[in-house]
DRENLOKE-568364 format. One line per 2 residues: number of its first residue (from 1); their letters; for each residue x, y, z of C-alpha. Coordinates in Angstrom, 3 decimals. Layout:
NUM	A	X/Y/Z | ...
REM end
This chain:
1	MT	-14.039/26.274/8.416 | -16.881/27.905/6.521
3	LF	-20.211/26.149/6.915 | -22.215/25.869/3.719
5	NK	-24.952/23.539/4.990 | -25.624/21.054/7.753
7	WL	-24.014/18.224/5.792 | -20.538/19.766/5.867
9	FK	-17.585/18.235/7.599 | -17.323/18.787/11.307
11	KP	-14.393/20.903/12.436 | -11.552/18.593/13.510
13	NN	-9.355/18.909/16.554 | -6.249/19.406/14.418
15	KL	-5.315/21.199/11.205 | -3.892/18.188/9.415
17	EG	-7.095/16.423/8.480 | -10.774/17.159/7.989
19	SA	-13.410/14.888/9.472 | -16.549/13.516/7.891
21	DV	-18.801/10.654/7.019 | -18.767/11.217/3.295
23	QE	-21.389/8.573/2.626 | -24.030/10.735/4.307
25	NP	-23.335/13.835/2.208 | -25.801/14.738/-0.542
27	AD	-24.486/15.066/-4.087 | -24.472/18.884/-4.018
29	AL	-22.680/19.301/-0.646 | -19.499/21.358/-0.419
31	VA	-16.531/20.659/1.791 | -14.089/23.225/3.146
33	CD	-10.400/22.512/3.790 | -9.119/23.735/7.161
35	SC	-5.581/24.155/5.875 | -6.175/26.476/2.907
37	NS	-9.877/27.437/3.336 | -10.711/26.364/-0.202
39	SF	-14.027/24.635/-0.900 | -15.021/22.010/-3.438
41	PA	-17.809/19.447/-4.037 | -17.805/16.572/-1.561
43	KT	-18.613/14.130/-4.372 | -15.124/14.714/-5.820
45	LP	-13.365/13.497/-2.654 | -13.190/9.800/-3.626
47	EQ	-11.483/10.561/-6.939 | -9.070/12.832/-5.037
49	DY	-8.378/10.039/-2.517 | -9.875/12.294/0.177
51	TC	-7.094/14.842/-0.296 | -7.553/18.590/-0.764
53	PR	-6.972/19.243/-4.485 | -5.458/22.652/-3.727
55	CG	-3.024/22.133/-0.834 | -2.876/18.346/-0.419
57	AL	-4.198/18.277/3.161 | -5.601/14.899/4.151
59	FT	-9.204/14.292/5.193 | -10.033/11.605/7.726
61	VS	-11.386/8.470/6.069 | -12.886/5.292/7.464
63	AR	-11.332/1.845/7.307 | -13.868/0.730/4.722
65	QR	-13.230/3.754/2.481 | -9.526/2.950/2.451
67	MR	-10.280/-0.675/1.659 | -12.453/0.287/-1.321
69	WL	-9.887/2.454/-3.054 | -6.913/0.189/-2.318
71	CD	-8.243/-3.298/-3.096 | -9.254/-4.564/-6.521
73	AD	-12.999/-4.355/-7.074 | -14.980/-7.123/-5.318
75	SF	-11.786/-8.878/-4.186 | -11.967/-8.128/-0.453
77	CE	-13.086/-11.086/1.679 | -13.619/-9.931/5.254
79	LD	-12.554/-12.146/8.158 | -13.788/-12.537/11.745
81	TD	-16.893/-10.406/11.334 | -18.516/-12.094/14.342
83	LR	-16.098/-10.696/16.961 | -17.639/-8.053/19.229
85	PA	-16.157/-5.984/22.096 | -17.225/-6.613/25.690
87	DR	-17.257/-4.404/28.774 | -15.362/-6.918/30.944
89	LQ	-14.263/-4.365/33.545 | -17.645/-2.661/33.812
91	FP	-15.856/0.608/33.100 | -18.193/3.562/33.739
93	GY	-19.865/4.690/30.527 | -17.980/2.224/28.301
95	AE	-21.020/0.202/27.213 | -22.732/3.404/26.085
97	KL	-19.552/4.589/24.348 | -19.300/1.320/22.417
99	KK	-22.935/1.511/21.350 | -22.508/5.091/20.156
101	AQ	-19.318/4.261/18.252 | -21.007/1.311/16.548
103	QE	-23.988/3.419/15.536 | -21.917/6.330/14.232
105	SG	-19.306/4.264/12.388 | -21.537/1.440/11.206
107	EP	-18.837/-0.998/12.327 | -18.801/-3.426/15.293
109	EG	-15.190/-2.534/16.186 | -12.306/-0.256/15.273
111	II	-10.737/-2.458/12.592 | -11.605/-4.539/9.546
113	TG	-9.441/-7.445/8.380 | -9.512/-9.699/5.367
115	TA	-7.839/-10.915/2.202 | -7.891/-9.291/-1.222
117	TI	-5.852/-8.592/-4.313 | -4.087/-5.347/-5.196
119	DG	-3.459/-5.077/-8.911 | -4.034/-8.830/-9.071
121	LP	-1.587/-9.630/-6.271 | -2.948/-11.571/-3.249
123	CA	-2.433/-10.337/0.288 | -3.978/-10.109/3.743
125	LF	-4.933/-6.665/5.012 | -6.085/-4.778/8.075
127	FM	-7.468/-1.255/8.260 | -7.844/0.523/11.588
129	NP	-10.778/2.921/11.879 | -10.217/6.444/13.304
131	QF	-13.985/6.915/13.551 | -14.322/4.218/16.235
133	IM	-13.172/5.565/19.631 | -10.203/7.279/17.949
135	GS	-8.914/4.011/16.503 | -8.019/2.760/19.969
137	MG	-6.821/-0.833/20.404 | -9.019/-3.060/22.532
139	AV	-9.096/-6.829/22.908 | -11.067/-7.387/19.694
141	VG	-8.740/-5.194/17.635 | -5.737/-7.164/18.908
143	EK	-7.488/-10.484/18.388 | -8.434/-9.661/14.797
145	IT	-4.902/-8.564/13.941 | -3.470/-11.696/15.549
147	RL	-5.874/-13.958/13.671 | -5.101/-12.159/10.407
149	FE	-1.359/-12.751/10.768 | -1.958/-16.381/11.703
151	HA	-4.187/-16.833/8.656 | -1.606/-15.100/6.443
153	TE	1.146/-17.346/7.815 | -0.897/-20.466/7.117
155	QK	-1.823/-19.307/3.607 | 1.649/-17.872/2.914
157	LP	0.300/-14.384/2.253 | 2.002/-11.014/2.728
159	VI	0.273/-8.583/5.107 | -0.470/-4.912/4.503
161	GY	-1.690/-2.949/7.512 | -3.062/0.593/7.782
163	TV	-2.628/1.982/11.275 | -4.393/4.923/12.888
165	SG	-4.788/4.946/16.649 | -4.760/6.901/19.865
167	GA	-3.212/3.849/21.538 | -4.469/1.166/23.888
169	RI	-8.121/1.508/24.924 | -8.122/2.645/28.537
171	QE	-11.628/1.264/29.204 | -10.312/-2.288/28.740
173	GI	-7.293/-1.916/31.015 | -4.874/-4.847/31.041
175	FS	-6.910/-6.685/28.390 | -5.999/-3.913/25.972
177	LM	-2.326/-3.779/26.983 | -2.030/-7.564/26.502
179	QM	-2.708/-7.083/22.795 | 0.712/-5.504/22.328
181	AK	2.487/-8.764/23.169 | -0.067/-10.973/21.424
183	TS	0.039/-9.108/18.114 | 3.849/-8.883/18.256
185	GA	4.063/-12.651/18.637 | 1.876/-13.182/15.583
187	VL	3.965/-10.707/13.565 | 7.144/-12.562/14.604
189	RH	5.815/-15.951/13.518 | 4.732/-14.463/10.183
191	SQ	8.227/-13.027/9.717 | 9.899/-16.311/10.669
193	AG	7.905/-17.941/7.873 | 9.720/-15.617/5.444
195	LL	6.650/-13.529/4.627 | 6.380/-9.798/3.944
197	YV	4.663/-7.289/6.225 | 4.179/-3.680/5.110
199	AV	2.743/-1.092/7.503 | 1.254/2.205/6.353
201	LT	1.207/4.678/9.251 | -1.523/7.301/9.011
203	HP	-2.450/10.259/11.195 | -2.255/9.734/14.107
205	TT	-0.492/6.481/15.003 | 0.418/6.608/18.683
207	GG	0.623/4.748/21.997 | 0.622/0.980/22.277
209	VV	0.095/0.522/18.550 | 3.425/2.245/17.842
211	AS	5.010/0.184/20.625 | 3.935/-3.056/18.950
213	FA	2.808/-4.095/15.470 | 2.944/-0.682/13.748
215	ME	6.725/-0.457/13.969 | 7.484/-4.165/13.486
217	AD	6.918/-4.268/9.732 | 9.594/-5.176/7.208
219	II	8.769/-1.986/5.316 | 7.228/1.042/7.040
221	LA	5.457/3.631/4.903 | 3.727/6.775/6.138
223	EP	1.321/9.375/4.862 | 2.584/12.974/4.609
225	RA	2.695/14.879/7.922 | 1.238/11.977/9.908
227	LI	1.778/12.237/13.660 | 3.668/9.134/14.807
229	GF	4.919/8.541/18.333 | 4.368/6.816/21.643
231	AG	3.333/9.771/23.809 | 1.720/12.826/22.255
233	PR	3.663/16.086/21.918 | 1.620/17.854/24.597
235	VI	2.381/15.096/27.111 | 6.082/15.278/26.296
237	EQ	6.158/19.064/26.617 | 4.442/18.898/29.997
239	TI	6.898/16.219/31.154 | 10.169/17.824/30.047
241	RQ	8.876/21.417/30.426 | 10.333/22.406/27.074
243	KL	8.838/23.516/23.770 | 9.223/20.857/21.092
245	PE	10.649/21.819/17.675 | 8.413/22.317/14.656
247	GF	7.570/19.030/12.944 | 8.365/16.901/15.996
249	QR	6.926/13.351/15.614 | 5.755/14.065/12.071
251	AE	6.425/11.532/9.328 | 8.983/13.762/7.611
253	LL	11.214/13.923/10.696 | 10.848/10.183/11.304
255	LV	11.972/9.584/7.721 | 15.138/11.607/8.348
257	KG	15.764/9.689/11.583 | 15.279/6.306/9.927
259	FV	12.054/5.229/11.651 | 10.084/5.392/8.388
261	DR	11.263/3.971/5.070 | 9.226/6.150/2.731
263	IV	6.468/8.771/2.741 | 3.821/7.957/0.151
265	PR	0.940/10.277/-0.836 | -2.474/8.617/-0.996
267	KE	-2.643/8.812/-4.795 | 0.528/6.719/-5.056
269	QK	-0.173/4.138/-2.355 | -1.890/1.481/-4.461
271	QE	0.863/1.590/-7.065 | 3.571/1.556/-4.381
273	LA	2.062/-1.380/-2.493 | 1.461/-3.339/-5.691
275	QL	5.101/-2.867/-6.626 | 6.248/-4.104/-3.211
277	LR	3.986/-7.148/-3.473 | 5.271/-7.828/-6.952
279	LH	8.883/-7.677/-5.806 | 8.346/-9.909/-2.774
281	GR	5.437/-12.134/-3.671 | 3.630/-14.009/-6.400
283	EA	0.883/-13.365/-8.897 | -2.671/-14.388/-8.066
285	V	-3.560/-17.817/-9.467
REM end
């Protein structure tokens, strides 16, 4: 990545997505794409849905940025904003890690939940945040997802969920792992009420999130080339002592194998989700 000034995106750990806090960039900043090495003004990213206009590579975006471009203007009503993570196990360095993540992301935890309308259609939504400890699932993340599904069941609302996660948060131990069962129970009760759940899997969606609510949706969408799997490819290669094929665990292969229903580019997601809500739901009153 070519550095034009100090406000440029930091070099990511992979070549699929760039990484940045776009809100801090000045109007004249440039951003470079790692995939094709092209550069363009950072201020154009929102209108491009944070996608490289030349090659289509995806840039990392926060939960709140996704919410803003997906939901109708001023329609999002956030839920459970008072929930905060706790260092119950006194895990070494975890309190400091939480504080740093909160300061850097501007969020108290790695997810935002709420209700909104998409093209006038009511729904409940959650957005996981890759900029908060790699989108890992701790007790608060699981609790907020559970409460969202319970609220949606009570209000007879469909749920749309954007997943991005490195899996269960190791610093919370069993409290994190318990969220897999808790969220799955809430998803089941929502389904038994005859309500729609659509998951949008983004890069990367791995670990305990894949083993629970991410793959339990009625309809599973994915972003292009998103890494989706329980264990990461490096762990698998080290375990089986074999080189994995090109594209292993990417959304395109999962589509062929039937684990994903459709791959939807960012520019088409609002239209796609609105159409699904329209087919399965009701107009806003």
